[in-house]
PAZAPA-4460 file (N, C-alpha, C; in steps of 0.05 Angstrom, whole numbers, plus 32768, in hexadecimal, padded with zeros to 4 digits):
% residues 81
    n_x    n_y    n_z   ca_x   ca_y   ca_z    c_x    c_y    c_z   seq   type   mol
   8011   7FE8   8000   8000   8000   8000   8012   8019   8000     1      M     A
   800A   802D   7FF1   8019   8045   7FEF   8013   8056   8008     2      V     A
   8028   8061   8014   8025   8072   802B   801C   808E   8022     3      R     A
   8006   8097   802C   7FFC   80B2   8024   7FFA   80C5   803C     4      Q     A
   7FF3   80BB   8053   7FF1   80CD   806A   800C   80D9   8070     5      L     A
   800D   80F3   8073   8026   8100   807A   8038   8107   8063     6      G     A
   8031   8100   804B   8041   8107   8034   803D   8125   802E     7      T     A
   804F   8132   801F   804B   814F   801A   8030   8155   800C     8      P     A
   8027   8144   7FFB   800E   8149   7FED   7FF6   8146   8001     9      R     A
   7FF8   8132   8012   7FE3   812E   8025   7FE2   8146   8039    10      H     A
   7FF9   814F   8041   7FFA   8166   8053   7FEF   817F   8045    11      E     A
   7FF4   8183   802C   7FE9   819A   801D   7FCB   8198   801C    12      E     A
   7FC0   8181   8017   7FA3   817D   8016   7F97   8183   8031    13      L     A
   7FA4   8179   8046   7F9A   817D   8061   7F9A   819B   8068    14      R     A
   7FAF   81A9   8061   7FB1   81C6   8065   7F9B   81D5   8055    15      R     A
   7F98   81CD   803C   7F84   81DA   802B   7F68   81D7   8036    16      L     A
   7F61   81BF   803F   7F46   81BB   8049   7F41   81CB   8063    17      L     A
   7F55   81CC   8074   7F52   81DC   808D   7F50   81FA   8086    18      K     A
   7F5F   8203   8073   7F5F   821F   806A   7F43   8225   805E    19      E     A
   7F38   8214   804E   7F1E   8219   8042   7F08   821A   8057    20      K     A
   7F0A   8209   806B   7EF6   820A   8081   7EF8   8223   8091    21      R     A
   7F10   822B   8098   7F14   8243   80A7   7F0C   825C   8097    22      K     A
   7F12   825C   807E   7F0A   8273   806D   7EEB   8275   806A    23      N     A
   7EDE   825E   806D   7EC1   825E   806C   7EB5   8267   8087    24      A     A
   7EC6   8269   809B   7EBE   8272   80B6   7EAC   825E   80C5    25      G     A
   7EB1   8244   80C1   7EA1   8230   80CF   7EB3   821E   80DF    26      I     A
   7EA8   8212   80F3   7EB6   8200   8105   7EB7   81E4   80F9    27      S     A
   7EC8   81D4   8104   7EC8   81B7   80FC   7EAD   81AA   8101    28      Q     A
   7EA1   81B1   8117   7E87   81A6   811E   7E71   81AE   810A    29      A     A
   7E72   81C7   8102   7E5E   81D1   80EE   7E63   81C3   80D3    30      E     A
   7E7C   81C1   80CB   7E81   81B3   80B2   7E78   8196   80B3    31      L     A
   7E7D   818A   80CA   7E73   816E   80CE   7E55   816C   80CB    32      G     A
   7E47   817F   80D6   7E29   817F   80D4   7E21   8182   80B7    33      L     A
   7E2E   8194   80A8   7E27   8198   808C   7E2A   817F   807C    34      R     A
   7E3E   816F   8083   7E45   8157   8074   7E39   813D   807F    35      L     A
   7E2E   813F   8097   7E25   8127   80A4   7E3B   8116   80AF    36      G     A
   7E52   8123   80B5   7E69   8116   80C0   7E6D   8120   80DC    37      W     A
   7E7D   8112   80EC   7E83   811B   8107   7E99   8131   8106    38      S     A
   7E99   8141   811C   7EAF   8155   811F   7EC9   8146   8121    39      Q     A
   7EC9   812E   812C   7EE2   811F   812F   7EED   8117   8114    40      R     A
   7EDC   8110   8101   7EE5   810A   80E6   7EF2   8122   80D9    41      T     A
   7EE6   8139   80DC   7EF1   8152   80D1   7F0C   8157   80DE    42      I     A
   7F0D   8154   80F8   7F27   8158   8106   7F3C   8145   80FD    43      G     A
   7F36   812C   80F8   7F49   8119   80EE   7F53   811F   80D3    44      K     A
   7F41   812A   80C2   7F4A   8132   80A7   7F5E   8149   80AA    45      I     A
   7F57   815D   80BB   7F67   8175   80BD   7F82   8170   80CB    46      E     A
   7F83   815B   80DC   7F9D   8155   80E9   7FAD   8141   80D9    47      T     A
   7FA2   8137   80C4   7FB0   8124   80B3   7FAE   8107   80BC    48      G     A
   7F9C   8101   80CE   7F98   80E5   80D7   7F87   80D5   80C4    49      E     A
   7F78   80E3   80B3   7F65   80D6   80A0   7F69   80E0   8084    50      K     A
   7F6A   80CD   8071   7F6B   80D4   8055   7F4F   80DD   804C    51      R     A
   7F4E   80EC   8036   7F35   80F5   802A   7F32   80E7   800F    52      V     A
   7F1B   80DA   800C   7F16   80CD   7FF2   7F0D   80E2   7FDD    53      T     A
   7F0D   80DA   7FC4   7F04   80ED   7FAF   7EE7   80F6   7FB4    54      A     A
   7ED6   80E4   7FBC   7EBA   80EB   7FC1   7EB8   80FE   7FD9    55      V     A
   7EC8   80F9   7FEE   7EC8   810B   8005   7ED2   8127   7FFD    56      E     A
   7EE6   8128   7FEC   7EF0   8142   7FE3   7EDB   8151   7FD4    57      L     A
   7ECB   8144   7FC3   7EB5   8151   7FB5   7EA1   815B   7FC9    58      I     A
   7E9A   814B   7FDD   7E87   8154   7FF2   7E92   816C   8002    59      E     A
   7EAB   816B   8009   7EB8   8182   8017   7EB7   819B   8005    60      L     A
   7EBD   8198   7FEC   7EBC   81AE   7FD9   7EA0   81BB   7FD8    61      G     A
   7E8C   81AA   7FD7   7E71   81B5   7FD7   7E6A   81C3   7FF1    62      A     A
   7E71   81B7   8007   7E6B   81C3   8021   7E7A   81DD   8026    63      A     A
   7E92   81DF   801C   7EA3   81F6   8021   7EA5   8209   8009    64      L     A
   7E97   8202   7FF3   7E96   8212   7FDB   7EB1   8217   7FCF    65      E     A
   7EBF   8200   7FC9   7ED8   8202   7FBA   7ED8   81EC   7FA5    66      F     A
   7EE8   81F0   7F91   7EEA   81DD   7F7A   7EFE   81C7   7F81    67      D     A
   7EF4   81AE   7F84   7F07   8198   7F8B   7F1D   8194   7F76    68      P     A
   7F16   8199   7F5D   7F2B   8196   7F48   7F41   81AA   7F4B    69      A     A
   7F3A   81C3   7F53   7F4F   81D7   7F58   7F5F   81D0   7F70    70      A     A
   7F52   81C4   7F84   7F61   81BC   7F9C   7F75   81A6   7F95    71      A     A
   7F6D   8193   7F84   7F7F   817E   7F7C   7F96   8188   7F6B    72      L     A
   7F91   819C   7F5B   7FA7   81A8   7F4B   7FBB   81B5   7F5E    73      R     A
   7FB1   81C2   7F73   7FC4   81CE   7F87   7FD4   81B9   7F94    74      R     A
   7FC8   81A3   7F9C   7FD6   818D   7FAA   7FEA   8180   7F97    75      V     A
   7FE2   817D   7F7E   7FF4   8170   7F6A   800D   8180   7F66    76      A     A
   800D   8199   7F6A   8025   81AA   7F66   803A   81A5   7F7C    77      K     A
   8032   819A   7F92   8045   8194   7FA8   8057   817D   7FA0    78      V     A
   8071   8180   7FA3   8084   816B   7F9C   8080   8152   7FAD    79      A     A
   8081   813B   7FA0   8081   8122   7FB0   809B   811F   7FBF    80      K     A
   8099   8111   7FD5   80B1   810B   7FE4   80C3   80F7   7FD7    81      R     A
***
């Protein structure tokens, strides 16, 4: 299995998602309510303990009003380790 947690690209995605939530002015708990997820799940995503699937990224994009494809382009620019 390929290691993804903690890689530079995973860290960039984690930072991006936290940034988008904070820019939206909502708490982890509120984002969790919007998505039907727990605050703990949002926290694990933001601390890098949980990976985000493609479907989850689409859902996060809808909830936080950002383009998931643009987010992936940003992450792809980060050099692999």
